[in-house]
C-alpha positions in Angstrom: 10.8 48.6 33.0 9.1 52.0 33.8 10.9 54.1 31.2 12.8 53.8 28.0 13.1 52.2 24.5 15.5 49.9 22.8 14.0 49.6 19.3 11.7 51.5 16.9 9.0 48.8 17.1 8.5 47.8 20.7 4.9 48.0 22.0 4.1 51.5 23.0 2.9 52.1 26.5 3.6 55.8 27.2 4.4 58.6 24.8 4.4 62.4 24.2 2.5 63.8 21.2 3.1 67.3 19.9 1.1 70.4 20.7 -0.1 72.6 17.9 -2.7 75.3 18.7 -3.6 76.9 15.4 -2.7 80.4 16.7 0.8 79.3 17.8 2.4 78.3 14.5 4.7 81.0 13.2 6.3 80.7 9.8 10.1 80.5 9.9 13.0 80.6 7.6 16.7 79.9 8.1 19.6 79.2 5.8 19.7 75.5 6.6 16.1 75.1 5.3 17.2 73.6 2.0 15.1 70.5 2.8 12.0 72.5 2.0 10.3 72.1 -1.4 10.8 75.1 -3.7 7.2 76.1 -3.0 7.7 75.7 0.8 10.9 77.7 0.6 9.2 80.6 -1.2 6.3 80.5 1.3 8.7 80.6 4.2 10.8 83.5 2.8 7.7 85.5 2.0 5.9 85.0 5.3 8.7 84.7 7.9 7.7 85.8 11.4 3.9 85.8 10.6 1.4 83.6 12.3 0.3 80.8 10.0 -3.3 81.4 11.0 -3.1 84.9 9.5 -1.6 83.7 6.3 -3.4 80.4 5.7 -6.0 79.8 8.5 -7.3 76.5 6.9 -3.9 75.0 7.0 -3.3 76.1 10.6 -6.5 74.6 11.8 -6.0 71.4 9.8 -2.6 70.9 11.6 -4.3 71.3 15.0 -7.1 69.0 14.2 -4.9 66.3 12.8 -2.4 66.3 15.7 -5.3 66.2 18.2 -6.8 63.3 16.2 -3.5 61.4 16.5 -3.5 61.9 20.3 -7.1 60.7 20.5 -6.4 57.6 18.4 -3.4 56.6 20.4 -5.2 57.1 23.7 -8.0 54.8 22.5 -5.3 52.2 22.0 -4.7 52.3 25.8 -1.4 54.2 25.5 -0.7 56.9 28.1 -0.4 60.2 26.2 1.4 63.3 27.4 1.5 66.7 25.7 4.3 69.3 26.0 3.8 72.4 28.2 2.7 75.2 26.1 5.4 77.9 25.9 4.1 81.4 26.4 5.4 85.0 26.5 9.2 85.3 26.7 9.6 81.5 26.6 8.3 81.5 23.0 10.5 84.4 21.8 13.7 83.3 23.6 16.1 82.4 20.9 13.3 82.7 18.4 12.2 86.2 17.6 10.9 85.1 14.2 10.7 81.4 14.9 7.9 78.8 14.8 5.8 78.9 17.9 4.2 75.4 17.8 5.7 72.5 19.7 4.5 70.2 17.0 7.4 67.8 16.6 8.6 66.6 20.1 10.7 63.8 18.4 13.5 66.2 17.6 14.0 68.0 20.9 14.2 64.9 23.1 15.9 61.6 22.5 15.2 58.4 24.4 17.8 55.6 24.2 17.5 52.8 26.7 16.9 54.6 30.0 18.6 57.7 28.8 16.5 60.8 28.1 18.5 63.4 26.3 17.9 67.1 25.7 18.8 67.4 22.0 20.8 70.1 20.3 18.8 71.5 17.4 20.4 73.2 14.4 17.5 75.5 13.7 17.8 78.5 16.0 14.1 79.0 16.1 13.6 75.5 17.6 16.3 75.4 20.2 13.9 76.4 23.0 11.4 73.6 22.4 13.2 71.6 25.0 11.7 73.8 27.7 8.2 72.6 26.9 9.4 69.0 27.5 11.3 69.7 30.7 8.5 68.8 33.1 8.0 65.4 31.4 11.7 64.7 31.7 11.8 65.7 35.4 8.9 63.4 36.1 10.6 60.5 34.3 13.7 61.0 36.4 11.9 61.3 39.7 9.3 58.6 39.2 10.8 56.2 36.7 14.6 56.3 37.1 15.5 57.8 33.8 19.0 59.2 33.3 19.0 62.8 32.0 21.7 64.3 29.8 21.9 67.4 27.6 23.8 67.7 24.4 25.8 71.0 24.4 24.1 73.6 22.2 25.8 74.4 18.9 27.1 77.8 18.0 24.8 80.8 17.8 25.1 80.8 14.1 24.2 77.1 14.0 27.3 76.2 12.0 29.5 74.5 14.7 27.9 71.7 16.6 27.5 69.4 18.3 24.0 68.9 16.8 22.0 65.9 17.6 18.2 65.6 16.8 15.7 62.9 17.5 14.5 62.7 13.9 18.0 61.6 12.9 18.2 59.0 15.7 16.8 55.5 15.0 17.1 52.6 17.5 17.9 49.0 16.6 19.0 47.4 19.9 22.7 47.8 20.4 23.0 49.8 17.1 21.9 53.4 17.0 21.8 55.1 13.6 22.3 58.8 13.3 21.6 60.6 10.0 24.1 63.2 8.8 23.1 65.6 6.0 24.2 69.1 7.2 20.6 70.1 7.8 20.4 68.7 11.4 22.7 66.3 13.3 26.4 66.2 12.7 29.3 63.9 13.4 30.1 65.8 16.6 26.6 65.0 17.8 27.0 61.3 16.9 30.4 61.2 18.8 28.8 62.8 21.8 26.1 60.2 21.8 28.6 57.4 21.6 30.6 58.8 24.5 27.4 59.0 26.6 26.2 55.5 25.8 29.5 53.7 26.1 30.6 50.3 24.7 27.1 48.7 25.1 26.0 50.6 22.0 27.5 51.3 18.6 26.5 54.6 17.1 26.6 54.5 13.3 26.5 57.6 11.2 24.3 57.3 8.1 25.2 59.7 5.3 22.2 61.5 3.7 21.9 63.7 0.7 22.4 67.3 1.6 18.7 68.2 1.1 17.3 65.6 3.5 16.3 67.0 6.9 16.4 63.8 9.0 17.1 60.1 8.8 13.4 59.3 9.4 12.7 61.2 6.2 14.7 58.4 4.4 14.3 55.3 6.5 12.0 53.5 8.9 12.3 50.3 10.9 8.8 48.8 11.1 9.5 45.5 12.8 12.4 43.0 13.0 13.5 42.3 9.5 11.4 45.0 7.7 12.6 48.4 6.6 11.1 51.1 4.5 13.8 53.3 2.8 14.4 55.7 -0.1 17.7 54.7 -1.8 17.9 58.1 -3.5 18.3 59.8 -0.2 21.0 57.5 1.3 24.5 58.2 0.0 26.0 54.8 1.0 22.9 52.8 1.2 21.4 51.1 4.3 23.6 50.3 7.3 25.2 46.8 6.9 23.0 45.1 9.5 19.9 46.1 7.6 20.9 45.0 4.1 19.5 41.5 4.2 16.1 42.7 5.6 12.9 42.7 3.6 12.8 46.2 2.0 10.0 48.4 0.9 11.6 51.0 -1.4 10.0 54.4 -1.9 10.7 57.0 -4.5 12.0 60.5 -3.8 8.4 61.8 -4.4 7.0 59.3 -1.9 9.7 60.2 0.6 8.8 63.9 0.2 5.3 62.9 1.5 7.1 61.2 4.4 6.3 57.7 3.5 9.1 56.6 5.8 7.7 58.5 8.7 5.0 56.4 10.6 4.1 55.7 14.1 4.8 52.1 15.2 2.3 51.0 17.9 3.9 47.5 18.2 5.5 44.9 15.9 3.2 44.4 13.0 1.0 47.4 13.7 1.6 50.9 12.5 -0.1 54.3 11.8 0.7 55.7 8.4 -0.4 58.9 6.7 -3.5 58.1 4.6 -2.0 59.7 1.4 0.8 57.1 1.2 -1.5 54.5 -0.3 1.1 52.4 -2.1 3.2 52.0 1.0 0.1 51.0 3.0 -0.6 48.3 0.4 3.0 47.1 0.6 2.8 46.9 4.3 -0.5 45.0 4.2 1.0 42.5 1.7 3.4 41.7 4.5 0.6 41.2 7.0 1.3 44.5 8.8 -1.9 46.0 10.4 -2.0 49.6 9.1 -4.1 52.3 10.5 -4.4 55.1 7.8 -4.6 58.6 9.3 -4.8 61.9 7.5 -1.7 63.9 8.4 -1.0 66.1 5.4 -1.2 69.3 7.4 1.9 68.7 9.6 3.7 66.9 6.6 3.4 70.1 4.6 5.5 71.8 7.4 8.1 69.1 7.0 7.3 66.5 9.8 5.2 63.4 9.8 3.8 60.9 12.3 7.2 59.8 13.8 8.1 63.5 14.2 4.9 64.2 16.0 5.5 61.7 18.8 8.2 60.5 21.1 8.1 57.2 23.0 8.6 57.3 26.8 8.1 53.6 27.2 8.3 50.9 24.6 8.2 47.3 25.6 11.4 45.8 24.2 14.4 43.9 25.4 18.1 44.7 24.8 19.4 41.2 24.0 
């Protein structure tokens, strides 16, 4: 196996980690940003279109340092790390005259299921061009590793009518693929598109989220076979049926807001978790999970955690 992933927990061999030069982050605001905290919403409205480095330079530089520290840590683990191509000039302003400039969260713009690599359809207009920074990685995966490339049709210009399908909403559990639906990102048309692409080998299962939840990985994480972290207050109908007899670590809405469900699984029983989520770290360690705490509050304040900041290109796992 040269490319692909079947589960959230297979041993990582190759991945992409986001790129976040401090001078590239541009504050954005759109109507679907109801997932932001009240303070974050006010900040976005007040500073839309401004470079974060001009508004809060300490925050902008902290984001850059913490994402680079993640890339360095993962590389020391022997994992091949790629970074997106940095968009410049018209590439950065295309579809995003007042959008965020950083390519910080590659999870959302590209989805890997089995040997499929998928250009996602993002609901936020200012993020729809992020796929272009990942295009070279996708082309290399096709030419050298036999990946199968597909693109979700882009939603309407007003980002009301889909299909929308985002990697943050898409969790892998072998033959079952969970897709979060909240109205902030992916929609049922996106889930239907994915089912049609994957065929009968897979079952794509929509997971209903509260309307203020951005992505499924803000509410649920599959850490290893039989172990799930989840926030019951963010899941309308609870966990998918296949997960209900798993060992569960429940987190509060406040912990979920700190993205306690959003880690980076290196392999079964080994995970990187934001250092501020101390109770979750303790709960994982009680279950003999090897946890590497890593400060990641800078990106989390923007709305994305450790899972958002990476995308697996090769995980060692078998589709039974």
